[in-house]
C-alpha positions in Angstrom: -84.7 -22.7 -208.2 -81.1 -21.6 -208.0 -82.1 -18.4 -206.2 -84.3 -20.2 -203.7 -81.6 -22.7 -203.0 -79.0 -20.0 -202.2 -81.5 -18.1 -200.1 -82.2 -21.3 -198.0 -78.5 -21.9 -197.5 -77.9 -18.3 -196.4 -80.8 -18.5 -193.9 -79.6 -21.7 -192.4 -76.1 -20.4 -192.0 -77.4 -17.3 -190.3 -79.6 -19.3 -187.9 -76.7 -21.5 -186.9 -74.6 -18.4 -186.3 -77.3 -16.9 -184.1 -77.7 -20.2 -182.3 -74.0 -20.1 -181.2 -74.4 -16.6 -179.8 -77.8 -17.2 -178.3 -76.4 -19.6 -175.7 -73.4 -17.9 -173.9 -74.3 -19.6 -170.6 -74.0 -23.0 -172.1 -70.5 -22.2 -173.6 -69.4 -20.8 -170.3 -70.4 -24.0 -168.4 -68.6 -26.1 -171.0 -65.4 -24.1 -170.5 -65.6 -24.5 -166.8 -66.2 -28.2 -167.1 -63.2 -28.5 -169.4 -61.0 -26.6 -167.0 -62.1 -28.8 -164.1 -61.3 -31.9 -166.1 -57.9 -30.6 -167.0 -57.1 -29.9 -163.3 -58.2 -33.4 -162.3 -56.0 -34.9 -165.0 -53.0 -32.9 -163.9 -53.7 -33.9 -160.2 -53.9 -37.5 -161.1 -50.7 -37.3 -163.2 -48.8 -35.7 -160.3 -50.1 -38.3 -157.9 -49.0 -41.1 -160.2 -45.6 -39.5 -160.7 -45.1 -39.2 -156.9 -46.0 -42.8 -156.4 -43.6 -44.0 -159.1 -40.8 -41.8 -157.6 -41.3 -43.2 -154.1 -41.4 -46.8 -155.5 -38.1 -46.1 -157.4 -36.5 -44.7 -154.3 -37.6 -47.8 -152.3 -36.1 -50.1 -155.0 -32.7 -48.5 -154.7 -32.3 -49.6 -151.0 -30.3 -52.8 -151.2 -30.2 -54.4 -147.8 -28.8 -57.9 -148.7 -25.5 -58.9 -150.4 -23.4 -61.9 -151.3 -19.6 -61.3 -151.6 -16.3 -63.1 -152.0 -13.9 -62.2 -149.2 -10.1 -62.6 -149.2 -8.4 -62.8 -145.8 -10.0 -61.3 -142.7 -12.8 -63.2 -141.0 -12.9 -65.8 -143.8 -9.3 -67.0 -143.0 -7.9 -67.3 -146.5 -10.9 -67.0 -148.8 -14.7 -67.3 -148.3 -18.2 -66.7 -149.5 -20.5 -64.7 -147.2 -24.1 -63.6 -147.0 -24.9 -60.2 -145.4 -28.2 -58.6 -144.6 -29.9 -56.0 -142.4 -32.0 -57.0 -139.5 -34.8 -54.9 -140.9 -35.4 -52.6 -143.9 -33.3 -49.4 -143.7 -31.7 -50.6 -140.5 -28.0 -49.8 -139.7 -27.6 -53.1 -137.9 -27.0 -56.3 -139.8 -25.4 -59.7 -139.7 -23.1 -61.9 -141.7 -22.7 -65.7 -142.1 -20.4 -67.5 -144.5 -18.0 -70.4 -145.3 -14.3 -69.9 -145.3 -11.3 -71.9 -146.3 -7.7 -71.4 -145.1 -4.4 -73.0 -145.9 -0.8 -72.7 -144.6 2.3 -74.8 -145.1 5.9 -75.0 -144.0 8.9 -77.1 -144.9 12.3 -77.8 -143.4 15.0 -80.5 -143.8 13.2 -82.8 -141.4 9.8 -82.7 -143.0 6.8 -80.9 -144.3 3.7 -79.5 -142.5 0.4 -78.0 -143.7 -2.9 -77.0 -142.3 -6.3 -76.8 -144.0 -9.1 -74.9 -142.3 -12.8 -75.2 -143.0 -14.6 -72.5 -141.0 -17.8 -70.6 -140.6 -17.5 -66.8 -139.8 -20.5 -65.4 -137.9 -20.9 -61.7 -137.0 -22.9 -58.6 -136.5 -22.1 -55.2 -138.1 -23.2 -51.6 -138.0 -23.1 -49.0 -140.7 -22.1 -45.3 -140.4 -23.0 -43.4 -143.6 -25.6 -43.6 -146.4 -26.7 -46.3 -148.8 -23.7 -45.9 -151.1 -20.7 -45.1 -148.8 -20.4 -46.6 -145.3 -18.0 -47.1 -142.5 -18.5 -50.7 -141.4 -17.9 -51.7 -137.8 -18.4 -55.4 -136.8 -17.8 -58.1 -134.2 -18.0 -61.8 -134.6 -16.5 -65.3 -134.2 -15.0 -67.8 -136.5 -15.4 -71.5 -135.7 -13.9 -74.3 -137.7 -12.2 -77.6 -138.2 -8.5 -77.7 -139.0 -6.9 -80.7 -140.8 -3.3 -80.6 -139.5 -0.6 -82.5 -141.4 2.6 -82.5 -139.4 5.5 -84.8 -138.4 7.2 -86.0 -135.3 10.7 -87.1 -134.7 11.4 -90.7 -133.6 14.7 -92.2 -132.6 16.3 -95.0 -134.6 17.7 -97.5 -132.2 20.4 -100.0 -132.9 23.2 -102.0 -131.2 26.9 -101.4 -131.1 29.5 -104.1 -131.7 29.2 -105.2 -128.2 25.4 -105.6 -128.5 24.6 -102.6 -126.4 21.6 -100.4 -127.4 22.7 -97.4 -129.4 20.8 -94.4 -130.8 21.7 -94.4 -134.5 19.7 -91.2 -135.3 16.3 -89.7 -135.7 13.6 -89.9 -138.4 10.5 -87.8 -139.1 7.2 -89.6 -139.0 4.2 -88.0 -140.7 1.1 -87.3 -138.6 -2.4 -86.3 -139.4 -5.2 -85.1 -137.1 -8.3 -82.8 -137.1 -8.5 -80.1 -134.5 -11.2 -77.6 -133.5 -10.4 -73.9 -133.7 -12.1 -70.6 -132.9 -11.2 -67.0 -132.9 -13.1 -63.8 -132.2 -12.7 -60.9 -134.7 -13.6 -57.3 -135.3 -13.9 -55.5 -138.6 -13.2 -51.8 -139.3 -13.5 -50.9 -143.0 -15.1 -49.1 -145.9 -18.1 -50.5 -147.8 -19.2 -49.1 -151.2 -22.5 -50.2 -152.8 -23.3 -48.9 -156.3 -26.8 -48.1 -157.5 -26.8 -51.1 -159.8 -25.7 -53.5 -157.0 -21.9 -53.8 -157.3 -20.3 -54.0 -153.8 -16.7 -53.4 -152.7 -15.3 -53.8 -149.1 -11.9 -53.2 -147.7 -10.5 -52.9 -144.1 -8.7 -54.5 -141.3 -9.6 -57.4 -138.9 -8.1 -57.6 -135.4 -8.5 -61.1 -134.1 -8.0 -62.9 -130.8 -7.5 -66.7 -130.6 -10.1 -68.3 -128.3 -9.6 -72.0 -128.8 -6.8 -73.3 -131.0 -5.2 -76.4 -129.6 -1.8 -75.4 -130.8 -3.0 -74.5 -134.3 -1.8 -70.9 -134.3 1.6 -69.5 -133.4 0.2 -66.2 -132.0 -2.8 -65.3 -129.8 -3.5 -62.0 -131.4 -3.3 -61.1 -135.1 -4.2 -58.2 -137.3 -5.3 -59.1 -140.8 -6.4 -57.1 -143.8 -9.5 -58.0 -145.9 -11.0 -57.2 -149.2 -14.2 -58.4 -150.9 -16.2 -58.0 -154.1 -19.9 -58.9 -154.3 -23.4 -58.1 -155.3 -26.0 -56.3 -153.3 -29.8 -56.8 -153.9 
């Protein structure tokens, strides 16, 4: 029994070995099929990689931003929204809300002005997504609460009963005026990959309608801003 069992095992092993070598065409076809499958898998992987790369590059483009601006078109300080007219466009616009304040004092009285304004403008970029020269034009319209004073004479009578100017006194006044000035912007804009934004430059401005609010018709103001691009 032991001998027959060993003989049977040896015969089956030999048959299996022969079976492997008796079908070379089948093994060749299997190898070709495996090679084709591998090529298809590599092609699909490369296609997915290219799609993901393009998507990542598209996400880096940040064409909108919100920033806090000091001086410049915002008067004293302001919050602004900035965006491109279309994706990847060099042309864009800005709109915001600004606040300004000034005061003066002398022996006769105190004066102050509070400005609530809206800067509106268009801008153009020269550069890439990260570093840009920013050129812009716009207008700032607003209401100005002016606290001032006027001098009034203090009348009296002399000993003979004749009118006599005893002196002058300051009388506080308060009124709201409309103001508007046109402005330009020439500056540098930096936008980091993660969205941090920094701007700095100069703003030449020309008074359009002031109603005696400003002392000068033409001014040159610096500006600086920090914000977030998205």
